[in-house]
Every structure is written in structure tokens, then in C-alpha cells.
C-alpha positions in Angstrom: 14.7 -25.8 -3.0 10.9 -25.5 -3.7 9.6 -22.2 -5.0 6.3 -20.5 -4.0 3.8 -19.2 -6.6 2.2 -15.9 -5.5 -1.1 -14.3 -6.5 0.2 -11.5 -8.8 -0.5 -7.8 -8.3 -2.3 -6.5 -11.4 -1.9 -2.8 -10.8 -1.3 -0.8 -7.7 -5.0 -0.4 -7.0 -5.7 -4.1 -6.9 -5.6 -5.6 -3.4 -7.1 -9.0 -4.0 -8.1 -11.3 -6.8 -10.5 -14.2 -7.2 -9.0 -17.6 -8.2 -10.6 -18.8 -11.3 -9.5 -22.2 -12.4 -6.6 -24.5 -11.7 -5.0 -25.7 -14.9 -2.7 -28.1 -13.1 -3.3 -30.6 -10.3 -1.1 -31.4 -7.3 1.4 -34.0 -8.5 1.5 -32.9 -12.1 4.7 -32.0 -13.8 4.9 -28.3 -14.7 7.0 -26.8 -17.5 8.1 -23.2 -17.6 5.5 -21.3 -19.5 2.6 -23.7 -18.7 -0.6 -22.1 -17.5 -1.0 -22.8 -13.7 -4.3 -21.0 -13.0 -6.6 -18.2 -14.1 -7.7 -15.3 -11.8 -9.7 -12.2 -12.0 -10.3 -8.8 -10.5 -13.7 -7.2 -10.6 -13.1 -6.0 -14.1 -10.6 -8.2 -15.9 -9.3 -11.8 -16.1 -5.7 -13.0 -16.3 -3.7 -16.2 -16.5 -0.6 -17.1 -14.5 2.2 -19.0 -16.2 4.8 -21.1 -14.4 8.1 -19.3 -14.0 10.1 -22.5 -13.8 9.7 -26.2 -14.2 9.1 -28.9 -11.6 6.3 -30.6 -9.8 3.2 -28.9 -8.4 3.7 -29.9 -4.8 0.8 -28.1 -3.2 -2.1 -25.6 -3.7 -3.4 -23.5 -0.8 -6.7 -22.2 -2.2 -9.7 -23.4 -4.1 -11.4 -22.1 -7.2 -13.6 -19.1 -6.3 -11.5 -18.0 -3.3 -10.7 -14.3 -2.9 -7.0 -14.0 -2.3 -4.9 -11.0 -1.3 -2.3 -10.2 -3.9 1.3 -11.4 -3.2 0.0 -14.3 -1.2 1.4 -17.8 -1.8 -1.1 -19.9 -3.6 1.0 -22.9 -4.6 4.5 -24.4 -4.5 6.6 -25.9 -7.3 9.6 -28.0 -6.6 11.0 -31.5 -6.5 9.2 -34.5 -5.1 9.6 -34.8 -1.4 10.5 -31.2 -0.7 8.9 -29.5 2.2 6.1 -27.0 1.7 5.5 -26.0 5.3 7.4 -22.7 5.2 5.3 -21.5 2.2 1.9 -22.1 3.6 0.0 -18.8 4.1 0.3 -17.7 7.7 3.0 -20.2 8.4 5.3 -17.6 9.9 2.7 -16.8 12.5 2.0 -20.5 13.2 -1.4 -20.3 11.5 -0.7 -22.4 8.5 -3.8 -23.3 6.6 -4.7 -26.8 5.7 -3.1 -27.7 2.4 -2.3 -30.9 0.5 0.8 -32.8 1.7 4.0 -32.7 -0.3 4.1 -35.0 -3.3 5.7 -38.3 -2.8 7.6 -40.5 -5.2 4.4 -42.4 -5.9 2.5 -39.3 -7.0 1.3 -39.5 -10.6 3.2 -37.7 -13.4 0.9 -36.1 -15.9 2.0 -33.5 -18.4 -0.7 -31.2 -19.7 -0.2 -28.3 -22.1 -2.6 -25.5 -22.9 -2.0 -26.0 -26.6 -3.4 -27.3 -29.9 -1.7 -28.3 -33.1 -1.3 -26.0 -36.1 -1.6 -27.2 -39.7 1.9 -28.5 -39.7 1.4 -30.5 -36.6 3.4 -28.2 -34.4 2.2 -27.1 -31.0 0.2 -23.9 -31.0 -0.1 -22.0 -27.7 -3.1 -19.7 -27.3 -4.9 -18.3 -24.3 -8.6 -19.0 -23.8 -9.4 -15.3 -24.1 -7.6 -15.2 -27.5 -9.5 -18.3 -28.7 -12.9 -16.6 -27.9 -11.8 -13.4 -29.6 -10.6 -15.2 -32.7 -13.9 -17.0 -33.1 -16.0 -13.8 -32.7 -13.7 -11.7 -35.0 -13.2 -14.4 -37.7 -9.5 -14.6 -37.2 -7.7 -17.8 -38.4 -5.3 -18.6 -35.5 -3.4 -21.1 -37.7 -1.9 -18.1 -39.5 -0.7 -16.2 -36.5 2.6 -15.9 -34.7 2.1 -15.3 -31.0 3.8 -12.4 -29.2 3.2 -13.7 -25.7 5.5 -15.7 -23.5 7.0 -18.7 -25.3 5.3 -17.6 -28.6 1.8 -17.9 -27.1 -1.0 -16.2 -29.0 -2.7 -13.5 -26.8 -5.5 -11.1 -27.2 -3.3 -8.4 -28.7 -2.4 -10.7 -31.5 -6.1 -11.3 -32.3 -6.8 -7.5 -32.3 -4.0 -6.7 -34.7 -4.9 -9.6 -37.0 -8.6 -8.5 -37.1 -7.6 -5.1 -38.4 -5.7 -6.5 -41.4 -7.4 -7.0 -44.8 -7.0 -10.8 -44.6 -8.9 -10.9 -41.4 -11.7 -8.9 -42.8 -11.9 -11.2 -45.8 -12.2 -14.2 -43.4 -15.0 -12.4 -41.5 -16.9 -11.8 -44.7 -16.3 -15.3 -46.1 -19.0 -18.0 -46.0 -19.1 -19.9 -42.7 -16.9 -23.0 -42.5 -16.5 -25.6 -39.8 -14.0 -24.2 -37.3 -11.8 -25.9 -34.8 -13.3 -26.3 -31.3 -13.1 -23.2 -29.2 -13.4 -23.2 -25.4 -16.6 -21.6 -24.1 -17.2 -20.0 -20.7 -18.3 -22.5 -18.2 -22.1 -22.3 -17.6 -23.3 -21.2 -14.2 -23.6 -24.0 -11.7 -27.2 -25.0 -10.9 -27.7 -25.0 -7.2 -31.4 -25.8 -7.0 -34.2 -26.7 -9.3 -38.0 -26.6 -9.1 -40.9 -27.2 -11.4 -40.6 -23.7 -12.9 -37.3 -22.4 -11.8 -33.5 -22.9 -11.4 -31.2 -21.3 -8.8 -27.8 -20.7 -10.4 -24.6 -19.5 -8.8 -23.6 -15.9 -9.3 -20.3 -15.4 -11.2 -17.5 -14.1 -9.1 -17.3 -10.9 -11.2 -21.0 -10.2 -10.6 -20.5 -10.6 -6.9 -17.8 -8.0 -6.9 -19.8 -5.6 -9.1 -22.9 -6.1 -6.9 -20.9 -5.3 -3.8 -19.4 -2.1 -5.4 -22.9 -0.9 -6.4 -24.3 -1.6 -2.9 -21.4 0.2 -1.3 -21.9 3.2 -3.6 -25.6 3.6 -2.6 -24.9 2.9 1.1 -22.1 5.4 1.5 -23.4 8.4 -0.5 -26.4 10.7 -0.8 -27.2 10.2 -4.4 -29.7 12.4 -6.3 -30.4 12.6 -10.1 -31.3 15.7 -12.2 -32.7 15.2 -15.7 -32.4 17.7 -18.6 -32.6 17.6 -22.4 -30.2 19.2 -24.9 -30.9 20.2 -28.5 -28.8 17.7 -30.5 -28.8 19.4 -33.9 -25.3 20.8 -33.5 -24.0 17.4 -32.5 -25.6 15.7 -35.5 -24.3 18.4 -37.8 -20.7 17.9 -36.5 -21.1 14.1 -36.8 -22.0 14.5 -40.5 -19.0 16.8 -41.0 -16.6 14.3 -39.5 -18.1 11.4 -41.3 -17.6 13.2 -44.6 -14.0 14.1 -43.7 -13.4 10.4 -42.9 -14.8 9.2 -46.2 -12.7 11.8 -48.0 -9.6 10.6 -46.3 -9.0 13.9 -44.6 -9.1 12.3 -41.1 -8.5 8.8 -39.9 -10.7 8.7 -36.9 -14.4 8.0 -36.9 -15.7 10.7 -34.5 -19.0 9.5 -32.9 -21.8 11.3 -31.1 -20.5 9.9 -27.9 -17.0 11.3 -28.6 -18.6 14.8 -29.1 -20.6 14.5 -25.9 -17.5 13.5 -23.9 -15.7 16.5 -25.4 -18.6 18.8 -24.3 -18.5 17.3 -20.8 -14.8 17.9 -20.5 -15.3 21.6 -21.4 -18.1 21.8 -18.8 -15.9 20.3 -16.1 -13.3 22.9 -16.8 -15.9 25.6 -16.0 -17.3 23.8 -13.0 -14.3 22.1 -11.3 -16.4 21.3 -8.2 -17.8 18.4 -10.2 -14.4 17.2 -11.1 -13.7 16.0 -7.6 -13.5 13.1 -5.2 -15.6 13.3 -2.0 -13.5 11.8 0.9 -15.9 12.3 3.8 -14.4 15.3 5.7 -12.5 16.6 2.7 -12.5 16.7 -1.1 -9.8 16.1 -3.7 -9.9 18.8 -6.4 -8.3 17.8 -9.7 -6.4 20.1 -12.0 -6.8 17.7 -14.9 -9.8 15.8 -16.2 -9.5 12.0 -16.0 -12.6 10.8 -17.8 -14.2 7.5 -17.0 -16.1 5.8 -19.8 -18.6 3.1 -19.0 -18.1 0.2 -21.5 -20.5 -2.8 -21.8 -18.5 -6.0 -22.1 -19.3 -9.7 -22.0 -17.9 -9.9 -18.5 -20.0 -7.0 -17.3 -19.7 -3.2 -17.1 -16.2 -1.8 -17.1 -15.3 1.8 -16.5 -11.7 2.5 -17.6 -10.3 6.0 -17.1 -8.8 8.2 -19.9 -6.1 10.2 -18.1 -5.6 13.9 -19.0 -8.6 13.9 -21.4 -8.7 17.6 -21.3 -5.4 17.8 -23.3 -6.8 16.1 -26.3 -8.4 17.4 -29.5 -11.7 15.9 -30.6 -10.0 13.4 -33.0 -7.4 12.6 -30.3 -10.1 12.1 -27.8 -12.1 9.9 -30.2 -9.0 7.7 -30.9 -8.1 7.3 -27.2 -11.6 6.4 -26.2 -11.8 3.8 -28.9 -8.6 2.2 -27.8 -9.7 2.2 -24.2 -13.1 0.6 -24.9 -11.4 -2.0 -27.2 -8.9 -3.0 -24.5 -11.8 -3.2 -21.9 -13.8 -5.5 -24.2 -10.7 -7.6 -24.9 -9.9 -7.9 -21.1 -6.4 -6.5 -21.4 -6.9 -3.0 -20.1 -4.5 -1.8 -17.3 -6.2 -2.7 -14.0 -5.1 0.6 -12.5 -7.3 2.4 -15.1 -10.3 0.4 -13.9 -10.2 1.6 -10.3 -13.0 4.1 -9.5 -10.4 6.4 -8.1 -8.5 6.6 -11.4 -11.2 8.7 -13.0 -12.5 12.1 -11.8 -15.8 12.0 -13.6 -17.7 9.2 -15.5 -19.9 9.2 -18.6 -22.3 6.3 -19.2 -24.0 6.4 -22.6 -27.1 4.2 -23.1 -28.3 6.1 -26.1 -27.6 3.3 -28.5 -30.0 1.1 -26.5 -32.9 3.5 -26.9 -33.0 4.4 -23.2 -34.7 7.8 -22.8 -34.0 8.3 -19.1 -32.1 6.4 -16.3 -30.4 6.9 -13.0 -26.7 6.1 -13.2 -24.9 5.1 -10.0 -21.8 7.0 -8.9 -18.4 5.4 -9.0 -17.2 6.4 -5.5 -15.2 8.4 -4.6 -16.1 10.4 -7.7 -18.6 13.2 -7.0 -20.9 12.7 -10.0 -21.7 10.7 -13.1 -23.5 11.7 -16.3 -26.0 9.3 -18.0 -26.4 10.0 -21.7 -29.8 9.0 -23.2 -31.1 8.4 -26.7 -32.0 11.2 -29.1 -35.8 11.7 -29.4 -37.7 14.2 -31.6 -39.6 16.6 -29.3 -41.5 19.8 -29.9 -39.6 23.0 -29.4 -40.2 26.7 -30.1 -38.1 27.6 -33.1 -39.1 31.3 -33.0 -41.9 33.4 -31.7 -45.0 31.3 -31.9 -43.5 28.8 -34.3 -42.9 25.2 -33.1 -41.3 22.2 -34.7 -39.9 18.8 -33.8 -36.2 19.0 -32.8 -33.9 16.0 -32.0 -33.3 16.2 -28.2 -30.8 14.2 -26.2 -31.6 13.2 -22.6 -29.0 13.9 -19.9 -29.2 12.4 -16.4 -26.7 13.7 -13.8 -26.4 11.7 -10.6 -24.4 13.5 -7.9 -23.4 13.1 -4.3 -25.5 15.6 -2.3 -22.8 15.5 0.4 -20.4 17.1 -2.1 -22.6 19.2 -4.3 -25.6 21.3 -3.6 -28.6 21.1 -5.9 -27.9 24.5 -7.4 -24.3 23.7 -8.2 -25.3 20.4 -9.8 -28.1 22.1 -11.9 -25.7 24.8 -13.1 -23.2 22.2 -14.1 -25.8 20.1 -16.0 -27.0 23.3 -17.7 -23.4 23.9 -18.8 -23.2 20.5 -20.3 -26.4 21.2 -22.2 -24.9 24.5 -23.3 -21.7 22.9 -24.5 -23.6 20.3 -26.5 -25.9 22.8 -28.2 -23.0 25.2 -29.1 -20.1 22.9 -29.5 -17.3 24.2 -31.8 -14.5 21.8 -32.7 
């Protein structure tokens, strides 16, 4: 009997996915473990492998379609088997138009997502892993995959990149590498003498919709304040010295210290550690910190659960792991849901941004924008002024959930924690 292929559910918070690319065509022979299609949520991309062998009898959706999870997208079976009962909506008599079942005359084409290793054996590797290997300087010929059927996946590249041999490869003179798949360029829809109109990537459509919904459904206001960053810089030097001396293993950054200060401030002002739900609010007893991470696919905001339980080194390590997973595209989709975090920190300091207005990840009540450190004049003592490193802080909050006074006091507490941080 033919078997349906469903759109997987990547996390409980994911309700639909966008079909990326079909790697098999109707009529092709499929082997267990072959890549059938790629798909993506608003924050991460995945690939679906065949669970059994057979012929791809039908596909029900086209590339770019947004599909509810657990919906049949294709059918695998033997030639001539019926596909009618598997069509989406077939049980209600609303079957969508789909290709007819494959006949005996259908072409038989076997296509593998593989390349050959140095010994001539087949080497399975995902497109994401290929891209990561090229950027990190990892020789995939030396790796043993831990994915299904020995396939090399992103995790294998990350682990290899941390080994001394990978570092040596990264620092070695450039050599001609094997061809690596590149992201498909955006389709050109229209051209003129001085312009091109290009299609928007699916992920950008989803991100744009989320940002529009955030501004449409909340009363957002931003307060700006600056904090004396001397204590942060002092702590940063201390941890750097400890790292070089081998006393600690974690490289504690300025951003880690800011996040630690934010968590302490949220403990004092729990009204900012909430979700606004219209006629009610959800107050959290724990701090689940969202961290904005800039990736090649766009902005991702994974949540670090129970961040208030961590020491500064523990927090630093967890944040690094989370950001690495987000950039690699293998972070748990549930952690990317805006509802997974109770408060978000977005740091643009490394880009030299002195002030900006971050957009709230609804249903969160607020988000903190962290800006670059700039020397500014400040009174050091009576009548004596000097230039002091000051960090810009931009707090955007939902005025439906917080009054201006509450938001100002909370922001002032973040400033206080940064200026007097003890870890």
C-alpha cells in the first residue's frame, strides 16, 4: 500500500512551514534516507528524508507554498497504486489537484544527495553542512557523519571546527576546494534601465509579517538612557585575564555581562518579565531570556530558559551555545517562538549603533536595545569633569502593559545594575 509523506512538525509552537525545494520528481525512484524536500519555518531550515523506498507517486504542493504541519505533501509507493485517499482534503471531498499516479511508463531516475570521498565511496552531506564546512575551513573528506545513514550534518561540522586539525586547515593557505552548493539567487521579476525587481525570500516574508503584526497590535514606546560602562569594562578585563591564565574556560563578553545585569533588574521589576495577552497578563516566576542573533538567514531570537539560575560563566556558555545553534540553523524551533522568551535583549553595539528603536517580540511586554560604548563627558566629582565610556540603552515597551513611570524605573535599574555589577 502507498504511504503518505507529511510536513513534519518542528516543535510544538510551529503550525506551518514553507516548502523549499523538491529534491525528487514525480516518477523517480526513492531510496530510504534520500532527501525528498527542504522546508523552513520563519527562523530555521530543515530537510525531510524518505522513511522508506519506492516511487514518488505524487506531490500535492509547489515550492514556496506555506503548508500546515502534519499535512500530506506527497505519496511514496508502487507504480499504479492509488493516491486519491492521501490528497489533502480528500476525506471532505475537496481533494486538491495533484499529479496522477505514476504508470508503468513513468521514467525511473535515481538521484542521490551525495558526492564521492577520496576513496570513491559515496559521501552523504546536507547542503547546510556543506556551506558551514566551506566557511569554517573543515575538510569534509575526513569526517564521519552522525546523521541518518551516516550523513554529515551541521553538528559534525561544528565539532570538527573546534578540533586543532580544523583550526590548522582554517589557517592554511587557500587551496582549490570541491564545489559547494550556494544559496539560489533571488528570482528577478522585472527589470528596467536602472533597477531590478527581485522576489522576497520566504523567510523575509514571514519576518516582515511578524514585525508588522507587532507594530499593529501593540502601543510601542521607546525610552533611551546611558549607563557608565567602566565597571563592565573592568569586569571584562578581569575575566579575560582569568581565561588566559586557564582559571576559567568561558570567554565572558560585554554582552554576557549586560544580560546578567538585565536578569537581575527583571528580578526586581517582574512587571517587565511578562506577556501582555489583551485583557490579562502572564507573570513569570523565571526569566527566559531571548537573545537576538544576526544570521545569514535573518534575525533569530532563541530563548535561554531559566537564565536566572545561571552564574555569569554559565550564562556566557549557554548564550554562546544558543547563538551558535541559531547561526548553524539547528536550534530547537520551540526556542525561537516569541512566546518562549519572557524578555529579549538585542545588542547592536558591535556595529557602532549609538541609538535605535527595537521592535517587541509579542506577546512579550518589552525589549532592550543595547548600543555601542561612546566616550561622553561626565562629572567625576564636584566641578571636575572627564570623558567616561557610556553605553546606550533603548527600552521599547508596550504602553498597554506598562506605564511610562514603571518602564523608566525598570530602565534605571538596568543602568544601576550595569554600573554596580558584582559577579
